[in-house]
C-alpha positions as CSV (number, residue, x, y, z in Angstrom):
1,M,167.0,130.8,143.3
2,Q,170.5,132.3,142.8
3,F,173.0,133.9,145.2
4,K,175.2,137.0,144.9
5,H,177.7,135.5,147.4
6,P,177.3,131.7,147.1
7,E,180.6,131.2,148.9
8,L,178.9,132.1,152.2
9,L,176.8,129.0,152.0
10,Y,179.8,126.9,153.2
11,A,178.9,128.3,156.6
12,L,176.0,125.9,156.7
13,V,178.6,123.3,157.7
14,L,178.9,125.1,161.1
15,L,175.4,124.1,161.9
16,I,176.7,120.8,163.1
17,I,178.0,122.7,166.1
18,P,174.7,123.3,167.8
19,I,173.9,119.6,167.2
20,I,177.0,118.4,168.8
21,V,176.4,120.8,171.8
22,H,172.9,119.7,172.2
23,L,173.9,116.0,172.3
24,F,176.4,116.6,175.0
25,Q,173.8,118.5,177.0
26,L,171.4,115.6,177.1
27,R,171.4,114.0,180.7
28,T,170.3,110.6,181.6
29,F,167.9,110.3,184.5
30,K,169.1,108.4,187.7
31,K,166.9,106.0,189.4
32,V,166.2,106.7,193.1
33,P,164.6,104.0,195.2
34,F,161.6,105.2,197.2
35,T,158.8,103.5,198.9
36,N,155.3,103.6,197.7
37,V,156.2,105.1,194.2
38,A,153.1,104.0,192.3
39,F,152.2,107.6,191.5
40,L,155.7,109.0,191.0
41,K,156.5,106.6,188.1
42,D,153.9,108.4,185.9
43,I,155.2,111.9,186.7
44,T,158.9,110.8,186.1
45,I,158.0,109.4,182.5
46,Q,155.9,112.5,181.5
47,T,158.7,114.9,182.8
48,R,161.5,113.0,180.9
49,K,159.5,113.0,177.5
50,S,158.6,116.7,177.9
51,S,162.1,117.8,178.6
52,Q,163.5,115.8,175.6
53,L,160.8,117.2,173.2
54,K,161.5,120.8,174.4
55,K,165.2,120.5,173.7
56,W,164.6,119.0,170.3
57,L,162.3,121.7,169.3
58,T,164.8,124.4,170.5
59,L,167.6,122.8,168.4
60,L,165.4,122.7,165.4
61,V,164.4,126.3,165.7
62,R,168.0,127.4,166.4
63,L,169.3,125.5,163.3
64,L,166.6,127.1,161.1
65,L,167.6,130.5,162.7
66,F,171.3,130.3,161.9
67,A,170.5,128.8,158.4
68,A,168.3,131.8,157.7
69,I,171.0,134.2,158.8
70,I,173.5,132.5,156.6
71,F,171.2,132.6,153.6
72,A,170.5,136.3,154.2
73,F,174.1,137.2,154.1
74,A,174.5,135.0,150.9
75,Q,171.9,137.5,149.4
76,P,169.6,135.2,147.3
77,Y,167.7,136.4,144.4
78,S,165.5,135.3,141.6
79,A,165.7,136.4,137.9
80,A,164.8,135.2,134.3
81,S,168.5,134.8,133.7
82,N,171.8,135.6,135.3
83,R,171.5,139.5,135.4
84,V,173.7,140.4,138.4
85,D,176.6,142.7,137.6
86,K,175.3,143.1,134.1
87,T,174.1,146.3,132.4
88,V,171.1,146.2,130.2
89,E,171.4,147.6,126.7
90,T,168.4,148.3,124.5
91,V,168.0,149.1,120.8
92,I,164.6,150.3,119.6
93,Y,163.7,150.0,115.8
94,L,160.9,152.3,115.0
95,D,159.5,151.7,111.5
96,N,158.5,155.1,110.0
97,S,157.7,153.9,106.5
98,F,154.7,155.2,104.8
99,S,152.4,152.2,105.6
100,M,152.6,153.5,109.3
101,Q,150.3,156.4,108.2
102,A,147.5,153.9,108.5
103,K,145.0,154.6,111.4
104,G,145.1,152.5,114.6
105,K,142.6,152.7,117.5
106,N,144.3,155.8,118.8
107,G,145.3,157.5,115.6
108,P,148.1,156.9,113.1
109,L,150.2,154.0,113.9
110,L,153.6,155.9,113.9
111,K,152.4,158.8,116.1
112,R,150.7,156.5,118.6
113,A,154.0,154.4,118.8
114,I,156.1,157.6,119.4
115,Q,153.8,158.6,122.3
116,D,154.0,155.1,123.9
117,I,157.8,155.1,123.6
118,I,157.9,158.5,125.4
119,N,155.4,157.3,128.1
120,H,157.0,154.0,128.9
121,V,160.8,154.6,128.7
122,P,162.4,156.4,131.6
123,E,163.5,159.9,130.5
124,N,167.1,159.4,131.4
125,A,167.5,155.6,130.7
126,P,170.3,155.1,128.0
127,I,168.9,153.7,124.7
128,N,169.7,153.4,121.0
129,L,167.1,154.0,118.5
130,L,166.9,153.2,114.8
131,T,164.5,154.5,112.1
132,N,164.7,153.8,108.3
133,A,166.7,157.0,107.8
134,K,168.5,157.8,111.1
135,T,170.4,156.3,113.9
136,Y,170.5,157.7,117.5
137,K,173.3,156.1,119.6
138,N,173.8,156.3,123.3
139,T,171.0,158.8,124.0
140,T,168.0,159.2,126.2
141,I,164.2,159.9,125.6
142,A,164.7,163.3,127.2
143,A,167.2,164.2,124.5
144,L,165.2,162.5,121.7
145,K,161.7,163.8,122.6
146,K,161.7,166.7,120.1
147,D,163.2,164.6,117.3
148,L,160.6,161.9,117.8
149,L,157.6,164.2,117.9
150,N,158.9,165.7,114.6
151,L,159.8,162.4,112.9
152,E,158.7,162.4,109.3
153,Y,157.7,159.3,107.2
154,S,160.5,157.6,105.1
155,A,160.3,156.3,101.6
156,N,162.5,153.4,102.3
157,Q,161.9,150.6,104.8
158,M,165.0,148.9,106.0
159,P,165.1,145.1,105.6
160,Y,164.7,143.4,109.0
161,E,168.1,141.5,108.5
162,T,169.7,145.0,108.2
163,V,168.1,146.3,111.3
164,L,169.4,143.3,113.2
165,L,173.0,143.9,111.8
166,K,172.9,147.7,112.6
167,S,171.5,146.9,116.1
168,K,174.3,144.4,116.8
169,A,176.8,147.2,115.8
170,L,175.3,149.5,118.5
171,F,175.7,147.0,121.3
172,S,179.0,147.0,123.3
173,K,181.3,144.0,122.9
174,G,181.6,141.2,125.4
175,D,179.3,139.2,127.6
176,H,178.9,141.7,130.5
177,T,175.8,143.2,129.1
178,L,172.2,142.1,128.4
179,K,171.1,143.0,124.9
180,N,167.5,143.7,123.9
181,I,166.1,144.6,120.6
182,I,162.5,146.0,120.3
183,Y,161.1,145.9,116.7
184,I,158.1,148.3,116.3
185,S,156.3,148.0,113.0
186,D,153.1,147.0,111.2
187,F,155.2,144.2,109.5
188,Q,153.7,144.8,106.1
189,N,154.1,142.1,103.4
190,N,157.2,143.1,101.3
191,S,160.4,141.6,100.0
192,S,161.7,141.5,103.5
193,N,160.1,138.9,105.7
194,Y,160.4,139.0,109.4
195,N,161.7,135.5,110.0
196,L,165.1,136.0,111.6
197,E,167.4,133.2,112.8
198,P,167.4,132.6,116.6
199,D,170.2,134.4,118.5
200,T,171.0,133.5,122.0
201,T,173.1,136.4,122.5
202,L,170.2,138.8,122.6
203,Q,166.5,139.0,123.3
204,R,164.0,140.3,120.7
205,Y,160.7,142.0,121.5
206,T,158.4,142.3,118.5
207,V,155.6,144.8,118.6
208,K,153.1,144.3,115.7
209,L,150.9,147.3,115.3
210,N,147.5,146.7,113.7
211,P,145.5,149.2,111.7
212,V,141.7,149.4,112.2
213,H,141.1,149.5,108.4
214,T,143.1,148.1,105.5
215,T,141.3,150.1,102.8
216,N,143.5,152.3,100.5
217,T,143.4,153.7,96.9
218,A,146.7,154.5,95.1
219,I,147.9,155.8,91.8
220,D,150.0,152.9,90.9
221,S,151.6,154.0,87.6
222,V,151.2,156.3,84.5
223,Y,152.2,155.4,80.9
224,L,151.6,156.5,77.3
225,S,149.3,153.9,75.9
226,N,149.0,155.4,72.4
227,V,151.1,158.0,70.5
228,S,149.9,159.6,67.2
229,P,151.1,162.7,65.3
230,T,148.2,164.8,66.8
231,K,147.6,163.5,70.3
232,L,149.1,161.4,73.1
233,E,147.0,158.9,75.1
234,L,147.9,158.9,78.8
235,T,146.7,156.0,80.9
236,A,146.8,156.0,84.8
237,L,146.5,152.7,86.6
238,L,144.8,152.8,90.0
239,K,144.9,150.1,92.6
240,H,142.5,149.7,95.6
241,S,142.2,147.3,98.6
242,G,138.8,147.0,100.4
243,T,135.2,147.4,99.2
244,N,134.3,149.0,95.9
245,T,134.5,152.8,95.8
246,T,134.1,155.7,93.4
247,I,137.0,158.2,93.4
248,P,137.7,161.4,91.5
249,V,140.9,161.7,89.5
250,S,142.4,165.1,88.6
251,L,145.0,165.9,86.0
252,F,147.1,169.0,86.3
253,N,149.6,170.7,83.9
254,A,151.8,172.6,86.3
255,N,149.2,174.1,88.6
256,T,146.4,174.2,86.0
257,L,143.6,171.7,86.0
258,I,143.2,170.4,82.5
259,A,141.1,167.3,83.1
260,K,139.0,165.6,85.7
261,T,137.0,162.4,85.9
262,S,135.8,159.7,88.4
263,V,136.2,156.0,88.3
264,T,134.6,153.1,90.2
265,I,137.3,150.7,91.5
266,A,137.2,147.2,92.9
267,E,140.8,146.1,92.8
268,T,142.3,147.9,89.7
269,A,141.0,150.5,87.3
270,K,142.5,152.5,84.4
271,V,141.8,156.1,83.6
272,T,142.7,157.5,80.1
273,F,143.4,161.2,79.2
274,D,144.0,162.7,75.8
275,L,146.8,165.2,75.6
276,P,148.1,167.2,72.6
277,A,151.2,166.0,70.9
278,Q,154.3,168.2,70.6
279,K,153.5,169.9,73.9
280,I,155.5,170.1,77.1
281,I,153.5,168.8,80.0
282,N,154.6,169.1,83.6
283,G,151.9,166.7,84.8
284,K,150.4,165.8,88.2
285,L,147.7,163.2,88.8
286,E,145.8,163.5,92.0
287,I,143.1,161.6,93.8
288,N,141.2,162.2,97.2
289,D,141.8,159.2,99.6
290,S,141.7,159.6,103.3
291,N,143.9,156.7,104.2
292,L,147.6,156.6,103.1
293,Q,148.5,160.0,101.7
294,F,151.9,159.4,100.0
295,D,150.4,157.5,97.0
296,N,147.6,160.1,96.2
297,T,149.8,162.1,93.9
298,L,152.0,161.1,91.0
299,Y,154.2,163.6,89.0
300,F,155.3,163.0,85.4
301,N,156.9,164.9,82.5
302,I,156.4,164.9,78.7
303,N,159.3,167.0,77.5
304,A,159.8,168.3,73.9
305,P,160.5,165.5,71.6
306,Q,164.3,164.8,71.2
307,N,165.4,163.0,68.1
308,I,168.2,160.4,68.1
309,N,171.1,161.0,65.8
310,V,172.0,158.0,63.6
311,L,174.9,157.9,61.2
312,A,175.4,155.0,58.7
313,I,178.9,154.8,57.2
314,G,179.3,152.7,54.1
315,S,178.3,152.5,50.4
316,A,176.1,149.4,50.8
317,D,172.3,149.6,50.3
318,D,170.9,151.5,53.3
319,T,167.2,151.5,52.3
320,F,166.1,149.3,55.2
321,L,167.8,151.7,57.6
322,K,165.9,154.7,56.2
323,R,162.6,152.8,56.6
324,L,163.4,152.1,60.4
325,Y,165.0,155.4,61.4
326,T,162.2,157.8,60.5
327,N,162.2,161.5,60.9
328,D,159.6,161.6,63.8
329,E,162.1,159.9,66.1
330,F,165.5,160.0,64.5
331,V,167.8,162.2,62.5
332,F,169.3,159.6,60.0
333,T,172.3,160.5,57.8
334,S,174.4,158.4,55.5
335,S,177.9,158.9,54.3
336,S,180.4,156.9,52.3
337,I,183.8,156.4,53.8
338,T,185.4,158.9,51.3
339,A,183.0,161.7,52.1
340,L,182.8,161.1,55.9
341,N,183.1,164.2,58.2
342,Y,185.1,162.8,61.1
343,N,184.0,165.9,63.2
344,A,180.3,164.9,63.1
345,I,181.0,161.5,64.7
346,N,180.9,162.8,68.2
347,T,177.6,164.4,67.7
348,Q,176.0,161.0,66.9
349,N,174.1,158.7,69.3
350,L,174.5,155.6,67.1
351,I,177.0,155.0,64.3
352,I,176.4,152.0,61.9
353,L,179.3,150.6,59.9
354,N,177.3,149.3,57.0
355,E,179.2,146.5,55.3
356,L,182.6,148.4,54.8
357,T,185.2,146.3,53.2
358,R,187.9,148.0,54.9
359,L,188.3,150.2,58.0
360,P,190.7,153.1,57.7
361,Q,193.1,153.5,60.8
362,A,191.9,157.0,61.3
363,L,188.3,155.8,61.6
364,I,189.4,153.0,64.0
365,T,191.0,155.5,66.3
366,V,187.9,157.9,66.2
367,L,185.5,155.0,66.9
368,R,187.5,153.8,69.9
369,T,187.4,157.3,71.4
370,Y,183.7,157.6,70.5
371,T,182.6,154.5,72.2
372,S,184.8,155.2,75.3
373,N,182.7,158.4,75.6
374,G,179.5,156.5,75.7
375,G,178.6,156.3,72.0
376,T,176.9,153.3,70.6
377,L,178.4,151.4,67.7
378,L,176.7,148.8,65.4
379,I,179.1,146.8,63.1
380,I,177.7,145.0,60.1
381,P,180.6,143.4,58.3
382,A,180.9,143.0,54.5
383,K,181.4,139.6,52.8
384,D,185.1,138.5,52.7
385,V,186.6,141.4,54.5
386,S,190.1,141.5,55.7
387,V,189.8,139.8,59.2
388,D,193.0,141.4,60.5
389,N,191.8,144.8,59.4
390,Y,188.5,144.4,61.3
391,N,190.2,142.8,64.4
392,R,192.1,146.1,64.9
393,L,188.9,147.6,65.9
394,L,187.1,144.5,67.5
395,T,190.1,143.7,69.9
396,H,189.3,147.0,71.6
397,Y,186.0,145.5,72.5
398,K,187.6,142.1,73.3
399,L,186.2,140.5,70.2
400,E,187.9,138.9,67.2
401,F,186.9,137.3,64.0
402,S,188.6,134.0,63.4
403,S,187.5,132.6,60.1
404,Y,184.8,133.0,57.3
405,L,182.7,130.1,56.9
406,K,180.5,129.6,53.8
407,T,178.0,127.4,55.6
408,P,174.3,128.0,55.5
409,K,172.8,128.6,59.1
410,R,169.5,129.5,60.6
411,V,169.0,132.1,63.4
412,T,167.0,130.0,66.0
413,T,167.6,131.5,69.4
414,I,166.7,134.9,70.9
415,N,168.1,136.1,74.2
416,Y,164.8,137.3,75.7
417,S,166.5,138.5,78.9
418,H,168.6,141.0,77.0
419,P,167.3,144.7,77.4
420,L,166.8,144.8,73.6
421,Y,164.1,142.1,73.9
422,N,162.7,142.1,77.5
423,N,160.6,145.3,77.4
424,G,157.5,144.2,75.8
425,V,159.0,143.4,72.4
426,F,157.4,139.8,72.6
427,E,154.2,139.0,74.4
428,K,155.5,135.5,74.9
429,R,158.5,133.4,73.9
430,I,158.2,132.3,70.3
431,K,159.2,128.7,69.5
432,N,157.9,128.4,66.0
433,F,158.4,131.1,63.6
434,Q,160.1,131.7,60.2
435,Y,163.8,131.7,61.2
436,P,166.1,134.0,59.2
437,K,169.0,132.3,57.5
438,V,172.5,133.1,56.2
439,N,174.6,131.7,53.6
440,S,178.0,132.5,55.3
441,F,179.3,134.1,58.5
442,Y,182.4,134.8,60.6
443,R,183.4,132.8,63.5
444,L,184.4,134.6,66.8
445,K,187.4,133.5,68.8
446,Q,185.8,134.4,72.1
447,N,182.8,132.7,73.8
448,T,180.4,135.6,74.1
449,T,176.7,135.9,75.1
450,A,174.7,136.0,71.9
451,L,171.6,138.2,71.5
452,L,170.6,136.2,68.5
453,A,172.3,132.8,67.8
454,F,172.5,130.2,65.2
455,E,171.2,126.7,65.7
456,D,174.7,125.5,66.9
457,G,174.7,128.2,69.5
458,S,177.3,130.5,67.8
459,P,176.4,134.1,67.7
460,F,174.6,136.0,64.9
461,L,174.4,139.1,66.9
462,T,176.5,139.8,70.0
463,A,177.3,142.8,72.2
464,Q,180.0,144.1,74.4
465,A,178.7,147.1,76.5
466,N,177.6,149.7,74.0
467,T,179.1,147.9,70.9
468,F,176.9,145.5,68.8
469,V,178.4,143.2,66.1
470,F,176.7,141.1,63.5
471,T,178.8,138.2,62.4
472,T,177.6,138.4,58.8
473,G,176.5,140.9,56.3
474,L,172.8,141.6,55.9
475,A,172.9,141.9,52.1
476,T,170.0,140.1,50.4
477,E,172.3,137.7,48.6
478,N,173.8,136.5,51.9
479,S,170.9,136.8,54.4
480,N,167.1,137.2,54.5
481,F,167.3,139.0,57.9
482,K,166.1,142.2,56.3
483,N,162.8,140.5,55.6
484,S,162.5,138.9,59.1
485,P,160.2,140.3,61.8
486,L,163.3,140.4,64.1
487,I,165.0,143.3,62.3
488,V,162.6,146.0,63.4
489,P,162.8,145.5,67.2
490,T,166.6,144.7,67.0
491,L,167.7,147.7,65.1
492,Y,165.1,150.1,66.5
493,N,165.9,149.2,70.2
494,I,169.7,149.4,69.5
495,A,169.1,153.1,68.4
496,K,166.7,153.7,71.4
497,H,169.1,152.4,73.8
498,S,171.9,154.6,72.3
499,F,170.3,157.6,74.1
500,K,168.5,157.2,77.4
501,I,165.8,159.7,77.1
502,P,164.2,160.5,80.4
503,K,161.2,158.5,81.2
504,L,157.8,160.0,82.3
505,Y,159.0,159.7,85.9
506,Y,161.5,158.0,88.1
507,T,161.2,156.2,91.5
508,I,162.9,157.6,94.6
509,G,165.2,155.0,96.1
510,S,166.0,153.2,92.9
511,Q,169.0,153.7,90.8
512,N,167.9,155.9,87.9
513,T,170.0,156.7,84.9
514,Y,169.2,159.1,82.0
515,E,171.1,161.4,79.6
516,I,170.9,165.1,78.9
517,A,172.1,166.2,75.5
518,T,174.3,169.2,76.2
519,R,177.9,170.3,76.0
520,L,179.1,171.6,79.4
521,Q,181.7,174.2,79.8
522,Q,184.9,173.4,81.7
523,D,184.2,172.6,85.4
524,G,180.4,172.9,84.6
525,V,178.0,170.7,86.5
526,L,174.2,170.0,86.2
527,S,172.0,170.3,89.2
528,L,168.4,169.3,89.9
529,V,166.2,172.2,91.2
530,K,162.7,172.3,92.8
531,D,161.6,175.5,94.6
532,E,164.2,175.9,97.3
533,D,165.6,172.4,96.8
534,R,168.9,172.2,94.9
535,L,171.2,169.1,94.5
536,I,173.9,168.0,92.4
537,P,173.5,164.5,91.3
538,R,176.2,162.0,90.2
539,Q,177.0,162.7,86.5
540,H,179.3,161.6,83.8
541,L,180.4,164.0,81.3
542,L,180.8,162.9,77.7
543,S,181.4,164.9,74.6
544,E,177.9,165.7,73.6
545,K,175.8,164.6,76.7
546,V,175.9,164.2,80.3
547,V,174.8,160.9,82.0
548,I,173.0,161.6,85.3
549,T,172.6,158.8,87.8
550,T,170.4,159.1,91.1
551,N,169.7,156.8,94.0
552,D,168.3,158.0,97.3
553,A,168.4,161.6,96.1
554,P,166.2,163.5,95.7
555,Q,164.2,162.6,98.8
556,N,161.0,164.5,98.0
557,P,158.7,163.8,95.1
558,G,158.0,166.4,92.5
559,I,159.0,167.9,89.2
560,Y,162.7,168.9,89.1
561,T,164.4,171.0,86.5
562,V,167.8,170.1,85.2
563,M,169.8,173.2,85.3
564,D,173.1,174.2,83.6
565,A,174.0,177.1,85.9
566,N,171.0,179.4,85.2
567,T,169.8,177.7,82.1
568,A,166.9,175.2,82.3
569,L,167.5,172.2,80.1
570,Q,164.5,170.0,80.8
571,N,162.3,168.6,83.6
572,V,162.5,165.3,85.4
573,S,159.8,163.9,87.7
574,Y,160.4,161.8,90.8
575,N,157.7,159.8,92.9
576,Y,157.8,157.5,95.9
577,D,157.7,153.8,95.4
578,R,154.1,152.4,95.6
579,E,155.1,149.0,97.2
580,E,153.6,150.0,100.5
581,S,150.3,151.0,99.0
582,A,148.9,147.4,99.4
583,L,148.0,147.0,103.1
584,N,148.7,143.4,103.4
585,Y,150.5,142.3,106.6
586,Q,152.6,139.2,107.8
587,K,151.2,136.8,110.2
588,L,153.8,136.6,113.1
589,E,154.3,133.9,115.6
590,A,156.3,133.9,118.7
591,Q,159.8,132.7,118.1
592,N,162.7,131.5,120.2
593,N,164.3,134.5,122.0
594,S,161.4,136.7,120.8
595,V,158.3,138.0,122.8
596,L,155.4,139.0,120.6
597,S,153.2,142.0,121.7
598,S,150.4,144.0,120.1
599,S,151.3,147.3,121.8
600,V,154.4,149.3,122.8
601,G,153.2,149.3,126.5
602,D,153.0,145.4,126.7
603,A,156.4,145.0,125.1
604,F,158.1,147.4,127.7
605,A,156.2,145.8,130.5
606,A,157.5,142.3,129.3
607,L,161.0,143.9,129.1
608,K,160.8,145.3,132.6
609,S,159.6,141.9,133.9
610,D,162.4,140.0,132.2
611,S,164.9,142.5,133.5
612,K,163.7,142.6,137.1
613,I,165.8,141.0,139.9
614,N,163.9,139.9,143.0
615,A,166.1,140.2,146.1
616,L,165.1,137.5,148.5
617,W,167.5,138.3,151.4
618,K,164.9,140.5,153.2
619,W,162.6,137.5,153.6
620,F,165.4,135.4,155.2
621,V,166.0,138.2,157.7
622,I,162.2,138.2,158.5
623,F,162.3,134.4,158.9
624,A,165.3,134.8,161.3
625,V,163.4,137.2,163.5
626,M,160.4,135.1,163.5
627,L,162.4,132.0,164.5
628,F,164.1,134.0,167.2
629,I,160.7,134.9,168.7
630,I,159.5,131.4,168.3
631,E,162.6,130.2,170.3
632,M,161.9,132.7,173.1
633,L,158.3,131.6,173.3
634,I,159.4,127.9,173.6
635,L,161.8,128.6,176.3
636,K,159.4,130.6,178.3
637,F,156.1,129.0,178.0
638,F,156.8,125.3,177.0
639,K,156.4,123.3,180.2
């Protein structure tokens, strides 16, 4: 029990006054001699005892009466914590991610949660509300009702730590408020686990909504499993949770159905379609699943093939380069330094300096500009070059040759984490294979990360941004690297990475980067267009291409056309992340400063109970009245 005015309790000291008065009013009985008093003695003793008992009872009742009055004026109350003179602030986090499409006992989890919020929160009570996409600060349910009823599902779920930080930012500063956070979610298993550190400055209420069924089928991904000159083999990976089911799969090109099949799926299944090569496909895969809807469709694009321009400069043997950079994927040209057309450099995606003995200053200047504009450069030095001459170019990339060593070395280390080698080049890490060897090489002054390294850890191939440098020539008399299995993935992937051709599709919410081969006019920009939607993505203009980067935009899935003013350049597809397709949920337990509920109504009932202040002064007034009546009855009827 607590008191609003505890200082009034000092008045209890005054209760000593009735006690003192009572003691002074006690009278001693005088003895009066009288003859034949045998019967009077009994009456005298009984009267004396009755009188003292009546006065003691009256004193006790009066003390209780005055004490009850004092307690009533002190205004006692009971509460879960000290909530007097404090305002209550509440932040509601409403998870509107795609997994909330799952059906509960009374319909989709999100729609039911919205109705419960509207029903249980007083219309004009001040609240703050967070969703995965929006924040509503210092508002009321009356003002939010329309927005809540029209709330759409979001592709990105906020981590619970981020929700906590955003909620704290919405609370007022200081200790004069009681802070409550209500988490409403299905708490699906994902990268963010709901296991927050206890915080005594606020109270958390956790509402875990449970779906009735956890069955769902999703189109997980699509990829080209085989490519030939005449056809493309497209494979779709489907994932399923629940009992075995048979589901139809449809393939569209634009709005035209071009193939349809069905597949029986337990957990995963693959569906393969044959498509004609050299044909533009604006594809859409579709399944019919009554559970989650967002993962029933996947868009993809197969654009017209775009060859990569590769230029080799030098008079050394380039037969191995011609065998690698074939006409079906590349436009390979070779030129000696004397016949080089400098104007053609900016149109290339990859330039290879093939064992030049000397680099002209004009070429060094052009290559610096070329790489600064996003071009990719591969340097293969000749034997016994002028170190100072090469360093004029290498210093621009924070690299320098120090000395030339005629010491045989073996290439024994592969940097598997580098993008050249981490995308399916190797099925597993190779420990025993025929190591390439060299007879001589250049030392580097800098400690750089090696893509391929010698047995002593020094680099055989290193890279700085979009510039790759071999530390030795690849001529047969100096190295057998041309005969090594490593040469194909190394040089092929360097060329492939020189131009980021758009993938089949991209994921909304991730950082996506691709290049569009075009030359924009001054002040020109590219835009992404789908029906009535038009957006201008972040883009970096280079001499012969534009690098486009997207993150949260676009927000809707579909096939977008990259437009230069009114000219369509190519199509790009975007899809939602499939992470929420698996209906697996976290097992939550009650934590400190956290109340766990299974419905929104229970959470608000617990919040109301914890926030309730029970005033007790009325009871003490009633006690005082009752004691006053008891005193009157004692004085009137007690004989």
